[in-house]
N, C-alpha and C positions, 0 to 999 in steps of 0.2 A: 132809711131804706129797709127797715125791719119788716115793713108790711108791703110785700110785692103785689098784692091783689088790688090795692088802690092805685088805679092808673093815673089819677090826677097828681098825687104826691110822687109817684114814680117818675113822671116827666119832669117835675120840678127838681127832684133829686139828681136826675141825670144832667139837667142843665147846670146846676150848681157844680157838679163834679167836673163837667167839661170846662166851665169858666175857670175853676180853680186850677185845672191842668194847664190851660193856656197861660194863666198868670205865672204859674210855676216855671213853664218853659221860657217865657219872656224874661223873668227874673234871672234864671240861670244863664241864658245866652247874652243878656245885655249887661248884667252886673257881675255875677259870680265868676264866670269863665275868664273875662278880661282881667279881673282882680287877681285870680290865681295865676294867670300867665305872667303878670308883672311881678308878683311875689316870687315865683320860681326863678325868673331872670335875675332879680335882685339877690336872691340867695346864692345863685351860682357865682355872681360877681363878687359877693362878699367872701365866699369860700376861696375863690381864686386869689383875692387880695391877701387873705390870711396865709394861703399857701406860699405866695411870693415872699411875704415877710418872714415866714418860718424858714424857708430855704435860705434867705439872706442871712438870718441870724445864725443858722447852722454853718454857713460858709465862713462867717466872721469868726465864729467859735473855733473852727478848724484851722484858722490862720491862713486862709487862701488869699491870694493876691487881690486887692480891691478891683483892679481892672477885669480880672477873671470873674469876680462876683457880678460886676455890672453886666458883662456879656452874658453870663448865665441867666441873670434875671431878665435881660432883654429878650431872651428866648420865650418867655411867657407872653410876650406881646402878641404872638400868633394865636394863642388861646383866647386872649381878650378880643382880638379882632374877629375870631371865628364865632364868638358868642353874640356879636352884634348883628 
């Protein structure tokens, strides 16, 4: 595209740029965006599982009643269902 006075090469350059843009858009929408969406969802799920385990360990360390710990950790069920 360095020589804009040559119309034959200008048309070919524009065509190549257009096709490359279309391929880029298709790749992004068909491959990259769905993969990133799945990765974000899995990351949120993993963080929630780690948070539940952490809260359970803290409760055990503080000597809370096991039934109270179970009820507290069941409260995270709403967050899990909201993420689905």
